[in-house]
N, C-alpha and C positions, 0 to 999 in steps of 0.2 A: 598445470592448467587456469585459465582464467577467473575470476571469482567477479561476483556483482552483488549486493547490499538488497538492491532496491527492487521494486516488483518487476516482472517480465509483460511485456508490451504495454498494456491500456496504460500500468504503472509509472511511465515511463514520459507522460506528458508535461512534469516541467523539468526532463532532464536534459541537458543538451546532447542531442541523439549523436551529432560527429563526434564528440569527446566520449559520448558512450561507447560508440564501436571502438574508438583507439582500447578503452580499457579492456572491453569485454571481446574481443575478437574470435574467440571462438562462438561465442553467442548469435552472431551477424556472419557466420560462416555457415550455419545450418539453415537448412528449409525451413520458410514457416509460413506454409500452407496445412494450417490444422486440419481441414476439410479432407483432402489427397490424405494426407497422415493416418488419419481415421478410419477409411475406405479402405489403407491396407493392411491394416491390423486386424488378427480375428476377432479380437471383443471389442465393443466401441468404449470409448471415455466413459465414467460413471459422470451421472448428473451433478453429483454430489462436490466434483472436485475439479468442474470447468471453470477456468479464469486463476485458479488459486496459483499461489508459489510454486514451482516445482524446479527440482535441479538432479543431481546425480550426486551421491554421497560417493565416496572415496576410501581408499585403505590408505595405509600409511606410504604408499610408493607413488600415490594419486594417481592409482587406477579405479574406475570407477565400477563399484561393487552393487546397490542397489537404487534405482529411481525412487527419490524421495517427493512425496507431493505436501507443500506446505496448506493443509489444511485450516482455513481462517474460520469454520465452524466450532461450538464451543465440544458438539457431541457429534460426530463422525459415524455413521451407520458402522463403517468397519475401518478397522485398523489393515488389513491385507487384502489385496485382491488381484485377481489374474487380469492384467493389462497386454495385448497384444505376446502373449508366453512370458511376461515380464510377474518376478515378484515387485508388486507395488507397495510400500508403508505409508502410512499418514503420520505425520510427523506432530506432536501435540505442544509445539513449543514454538514462542515466537521469536528465538532464536533465529535469524536467517544466516548467518556468519559461515555457517559449512555447506552452506549449500551454494554450488555453481549455478550460473544464468542461464537457463536454455530457454529456446520460445516454446510456449506450449506446443506439445505433443507431437516435439521435430523427429519427426522418420529416422531419419539418419543417427542421430543420438540412442534410440529407441534401439535401431539393429546393434548398435555397438552395444550397448547395455547388456542384448540378449545371447549374444555371444558370451557373456564375461559370466554369468549365472552356470554356476556347474550343474551338469545332469549327474546325477546318484544312483545307480543300483544299489539295491540292497538284496545281500545274497544270506537268507535264513529268514523265517516265515515263524520264528517261535519269538520267546517272550524278551531274546535278544534283537533278533529282528525286527522286533515291533517298535523297540524300544530306539534303536536307530531311526528308524523312520519318523519319529516324533520330532529328535534332535533336529535331522535334516531339515523338516517342515521349517522348523523354528529358526532356522538359519536365513537371514536375506540372499546370501550368495549362493546356497544349493539349492538345487528341485530335484524332492526322488521323482525318479518316472517309472518306477517295477521294481518288483521281487522276483527274484531266483531261486528256486527250492527243488533239489532234484526228488526229494521226496513228500514234498506237498503235494493234494490232490484238488485243491481249492480253484479259482477263477481267478483269487481276485484276496489281496491283501490292505486293510485298513484305505478301501476304496483306490488302490494301486492294482495293475493287472501281475498276477501272479503268473511267469512260467516254471516247467521244467526242466527246459533246455537251455543251456546257458548261452549255447552260440545262438540261436534263434533269438533269446533275450535282448543281447546285446547288439546284433544288428540289426533289430528293431526299433532299439530306443536310442541307438546313438548315445550311451554314456561316455561324462569324461572320465568317472574314477567308482569303482564297484566297492563296497566294504560290505566284509566276509567274516561273519561270525556262524561256522556252523561245523562241522567234522572232518577229520584227517584223509576220511575218504573223498569227500565231496571237492575239496580245494582246491586238490590238483588240478581237476576237472574244468573247475571254474578259473584259475590261473591260467593255462593254456589257453582258453578261447579269449580272454580278456586280452594279454599280451600281444598275440597274433590279430588283435585288432586294434593296437595302441593304445587299449584301457588300462587307466593304470590303477593298482591293486594296493586295498587298507584290507590286512590279514589280522583278524582278532584269534583265528583261531588257533587252539594250542594240539601239541601230540602230533604235529605232524613230523614225518621221517627226515633226517639227516640229507636224505639224497634227493628226495625235493624240496629241500631248502638249496641245497649245492645246483641244481636246475634252475631255479628262484633265480638266483643269484647272476647266474649266467646269462640265462634267460635275458631278465633286465637289463644288463651291462651291455650286451650285444644287441638287443632291438633297440635301444636308448629310452623305455618305459618305465617310468618311475614306477617302485614298491614299498610299501611299508608293512613289517611283518612284528607285533608288538605280543609280547606275550599278556602284559598287561595295558589297559589304557589309562587308569585312574592316575592321576595326577601325583596321588598320597603313596601310591603302591610305587611309582617310577621310584620317587623323593627315597622312599623304605628300603629300594634294592641297592639304591647308591650310598645311602648312609651306611648300611651293612658291609657294601666293599670296600668303605674308607675305613672303617672298624676291623674289616679282617686280616692285614698285615699285624694286629697289637693283639692278636690273641691264638691261643692254639688247638681250645676248642670251641665248636658251633652245632644247635641245631638247630633246624626248622618247624616250625609244626604248621602248618598249610589248614583252612577250613573251608570247606565250600558248601553248598546245596546240595540235597541228595541225587539231582538229577545229571551231576556234572562226571561226563563219561572218563576223560582219563583222571590216572594219579602217578605219581603225583601230580600237582597243577604246575602249566608251564613258569609262572610267577616264580615257586619253589624251586622246581630244576633251572631257570635263569639266573634264580640267586647264590645257588649253591656256584654256577660254572663262573657267574663276575665275583664271590670271592676267593675262589679257587684262582682266579686269573688274578685277582689285586695282592693275594698274598706272595703266589708266585710257589706254592709247594701245596702238599694235601696236608689238611688238620688233624689232631690226633682224635681219631675215634675211640670213645671210651664202650668197651666191651665188658657185657655183663659175663660174669665166671662161670653162673648159670644161666642160662634162658629155658624156665622152664614151658614156655608155649613160644614157637619158630614165630619169629618176626616183631617179638614185644620192643624190642629197641628199633624198629623201623628199616626203614630203607638205607642205605647209605652209597654217597656219591662223594670222591674223593676226601674221605672222611667226613664230612658233613651229615649226618643223620639226619633222615628225613619224614617228618608221620604224616599222612594225612587224614583227614577226619571227613567223614559226609552226614551231614544230618539235616533232616527240614527245620528249616526255621534259619537257616543261613544262608549268606549270599556270597562274600568274598573275604575271606578274613587270613592274615599271616603275622607268625611273630616269629624273630630270628633271634636267639640267645643266647650270646657268647659267654663264657667260662675262663674265668683265669684266677690268678692268687689271690685269695681273700676277697672277689668281686666275682661280681656278671653283668653284663650290659643286654638290655633287650631292645628291640627296634620292631613295633608293632601297626600293623593298618587294618584297619578295614571297612570294607565296602559295605554301606548297611541298605544301599540300593542301585539298580544297575543305570540308573541317572550318573552315578561317581562316574563311569565310565565315558561319559558323553563329550565333555569338552577333548579328551584327550583323543577321542573320535575324529570329531570336527576339523582341530587341531589338523590332525595325519591327514585328513582327505583335501587340506585347503595345500599343505607344504608336500604331499604326493607330487602336488601337479608343477612342481618347481623341479623333480628329481629326474636322473635317466640313469637310475640304476636303483639296486634294492639297498635300503636301509634298515636293519635290524634294531629293535628297540626305540620306544620312546622320548630315553633319555639323549638319545642323539639329535631328537628336534628341538631338544626342550635345551640343549646346550652345553648338557652337564659332563665335563671330563671324565674319564674311566679312569680311577689309578695307575699308574704308570706307563699311562698312551700322551 
């Protein structure tokens, strides 16, 4: 994509225009009518940015992500606003080298930009859903458009329309991706509505039945509509599970202690179950489960999966925590991760929302999006 480091429009007074056209063909191939472009957009161009340097910020592949306005005023009134349905950022830097030159308010460029901002529906109106809304709003290339929750009774959440019907929500809002943190009874309904409309899925709901996951994998592949299913979106937790799988072949005994807030619906957590599955896969055989000779209270040794003892703690004040403890001759090894707030999951959620747009099948586990190789693969 051609770039230009000088001012647009009037700023070219001292530049050879023919040479400039040769250096910046994109700029001169776009419409120059500011008046016509403004009339065609829903929102007027704010007076505070008229005549200022403008351009497109691109990602690592050179694709446009967000309209950037080089605000030459020291104290702009707003850093973000809506311009023709676009997310517009005011850039507070004098360095213009990263800006792609465009004529002011070029309609073709803005239309291309509008198609590159991903429309996101958030499934779930609880604490996690609201956290996702805030995170999506903070991302320049994502736009939250609605919330869907089959059990909610309100008409809006944080300024977004709230739907109880998944089909109606996705039909009316033309979402590119839906991010789901709800429960195992609602997620299958949402998934059928989404895949049927070509809407990609990012699912953080745990406790989903195996037959649904098998259906999701087959339906995603058959339809070519990508989906991401992950037990945990905190990058640290994903690394914790990865490190545990690396250690698994070297120890015969292991126990998992997972701790979550008191409102968590399922036990054990999806993270604990996934950790046990990954360790069993990496080891190639079941672990040696140490049994008590006398268990005076049933269940004191916790649940067991392939020799892995799993203990679930539910207490007020907790968010999401897990410790994996390996035992060997004269030694132990502990791997622990702590999420102190729900914001710890948001970088992973945003990454999944972007990456799922490139997929035509189901990916299970954030580790695969991070490029972490599982032992034995």
